[in-house]
C-alpha positions in Angstrom: 25.3 90.5 -9.3 25.1 89.8 -13.3 22.5 90.9 -15.0 20.8 87.0 -15.2 21.0 87.2 -11.3 18.9 90.6 -11.4 16.3 89.1 -13.9 15.6 86.3 -12.2 15.6 87.9 -9.1 12.9 90.4 -10.2 11.2 87.4 -11.9 10.4 85.7 -8.8 9.3 89.1 -7.4 6.7 89.4 -9.7 5.3 86.1 -9.2 5.6 86.4 -5.6 3.7 89.9 -6.2 1.1 88.1 -8.2 0.5 84.8 -6.1 -0.1 87.2 -3.1 -2.9 89.3 -5.3 -4.3 86.1 -5.8 -4.7 84.7 -2.4 -5.8 87.8 -1.7 -8.4 88.1 -4.1 -9.8 84.8 -3.2 -10.5 85.9 0.5 -12.2 89.2 -0.1 -16.0 89.1 -0.2 -16.5 92.4 -2.1 -16.8 91.4 -5.7 -15.5 94.9 -7.0 -12.2 94.6 -4.9 -11.8 90.8 -5.7 -11.8 92.1 -9.7 -9.8 94.9 -8.8 -7.3 92.1 -7.0 -7.2 90.0 -9.7 -6.1 92.7 -12.3 -3.0 93.5 -9.9 -2.3 89.7 -10.2 -2.9 89.8 -14.2 -0.2 92.8 -14.4 2.2 91.1 -12.2 2.0 88.1 -14.0 2.7 90.1 -17.2 5.8 91.7 -15.5 6.9 88.0 -14.6 6.4 87.0 -18.2 8.2 89.7 -19.9 11.5 89.7 -17.4 11.2 85.8 -18.5 11.4 87.0 -22.0 14.1 89.0 -21.5 15.7 86.1 -19.5 15.3 83.7 -22.4 16.8 86.4 -24.6 20.2 86.4 -22.5 20.3 82.5 -22.3 18.7 82.2 -18.5 15.9 79.7 -17.8 13.0 81.3 -15.6 12.7 79.6 -12.4 10.0 80.1 -10.0 12.3 79.0 -7.1 14.6 81.7 -5.2 17.8 80.6 -5.2 19.4 78.6 -2.3 16.1 76.8 -1.6 14.3 79.4 0.8 10.4 79.8 0.9 10.4 81.7 -2.4 7.6 81.5 -4.9 6.8 77.7 -5.7 8.1 76.5 -2.3 6.0 74.2 0.5 2.1 75.2 0.5 2.3 77.5 -2.4 -0.2 77.2 -4.9 0.9 76.1 -8.3 2.2 78.6 -11.0 0.4 79.1 -14.2 2.1 76.8 -17.5 4.6 79.1 -19.4 5.3 81.3 -16.9 
């Protein structure tokens, strides 16, 4: 697997982690726990953005969609991703 493919997979994983944390935060009735999950989501999105920049520097294009059309981030039923991520 080449560097761009590894970065792309890591990018998709970070976005998926951010979405999971965001979804979990929506269902938590306790404000302090919701805030913690939102912080986790923000950190995961920052990780994804750093990976996206590394991909761009190597000529790759960050894609939120898993190779092969699997049920990855941005798949059917997934909430829209923030612009620029």
